[in-house]
N, C-alpha and C positions, 0 to 999 in steps of 0.2 A: 619803200623797200619791201621786197618780197622774199619769202623763204623758198629755196630750191632744194629738193631732195635729190642727191646724186646716187644713182644706182649703177653698178657695173655687172656685166653678165657673168664674169668668172671670178669676181672678188679681188682682181688685181687693181692696185691703186694707180690712178691716172691712165686707165685703159681708154683707148680712143673710141671705143664703142659705148662709153658711159651714156646714160640717159639722165637728163635733167628734168625733173617733174616739178613744176611750179605749184606750190601749195596755195590754195585759195579758191575763190568762187569762179566757176566756169559758166559763162553765159551760154555757150554752145551746148553744154550738157544740160542746162536748165531749160532751154528752148526745145531741144530734141533729145530727151533723155534716153529713149530706147535705142535710137540709131547710134548715139554716142557710145552707149554701153556695148552694143554689138560690134562696132567699129574697133573698139579698144580691147576686145576679147573678154569682156566681162559678161559671159553668157548667162550665168545665174542671175546677176543683177538685171540684165535685160529682160529675162523672163519674168522676174518679180515685178519689174516696172510695167511690163506689158499687161500683166494681170491687174495690177492696181489701177493703171490708167484705163483699162477696159471697163472696170467697175465704175470709175469716175465718169466716163462717157455715157455709160448706161444710166447712171444716176442723173447726169446732166440732161439727158433726153426727156426724162419724166418731169412733169411740172412740179410735183410735190417734193421731189428730192433734188431739184436743180442746185440748191445751195450746198448740199452735201457733196454733190458731184464737183462743183467748182472748187470747194475747199480741198477735196481729195486730189484733184488735178494740180492745183496750185501748190499744195504741200509737197506732193511727190516731185514736182519740178524743182522747187526750192531746195528741198533736202538733198536731192541728187546733185543739184548744181553746187552745193557746198561740199559734198562728199566725193565727187567724181574723181578728183585728182588724188585724193588719199586712197581711194579704192584701187585706182590704177597702180599706185606705188605698192600697195599691199599685194595686188595680183602679180606684179613683177617679182616681188620678194617670194611669193609662194611658188613661182616657177624657177626659183634658184638664183635670182639676181640678188646681189649683196648691197646693202645700204652702206655707202662709204662715209658720207657726211651730209650735213645740212648746212647750206650756205645762205647767208642773208646778203642780197645784192639788189641793185636797182633795175637790172635788166639781165636777160639770159647771157648776153655777151660778157657782162661783168662777172657773172657767176662762173662761166667757163674760164675766164681769165684768172680768177681767184683759184679755181680748182686745179687747173693745169700749171699754175705757178708763174704765169706771165705777169702777174701783178704783185710780186713778193714784197715790194716796198710798202704798199698800202695794206697788205694783209697783216692782221695781228695774230699772234700765236694764241689761239683760244682753244683750251683743252675741251671745251664742251661742243665745239663745232665738229670734231671728229668722233665717229662712232666706232668703237672697237669692242665687240662683245666679249673678247677674251680678257681684256684688261680689267683689273679690279681697282677701281679708283676709290680711295678712301676719302670720305667727306671731310671738309675742313673742321678742325676742332674748335668748338665754341662753347658757350655756356650750355649746360644741360637743361633741357626743358622738361617740366613736369606739368602736364595738363595745361600747356600753353603759358606756363610761368617759369621764370628763371629759378634754377636750383641755387638758393642763396647760401646753402651750406658749402658749396664748392667755390663760391665767389664768382666774380666777373672776370 
């Protein structure tokens, strides 16, 4: 199961132009981080990656600092591979796209079916799956906690 972040360009629910961004590791972003960042419009990320990877290749070329260069290149690839999808969703939100909801599904087709209502029989009404920034959701009332302990004066 994967989490899909659903973004719409104008904030309308069930817009046909919605974008589904799968949250998770991206092999393509890890192998080609600079190209991936430029392709998805993450210019600042691409420039930072270009500088970091240039230092990594310079360090890798010298015999004394080859280990540091390898670590720098590997770390930048892995970190960007894990964060690429989230950065893409953040970039779209920065450009005015609205996050509608987060869907957990086994494939993109299932996530689209759940979002557009084609799979209403299997969908559960989960208040946490819809994101509404204007709604004030009151947390469920439970025992009061004091420094990680139950407030025994109020009871259970």
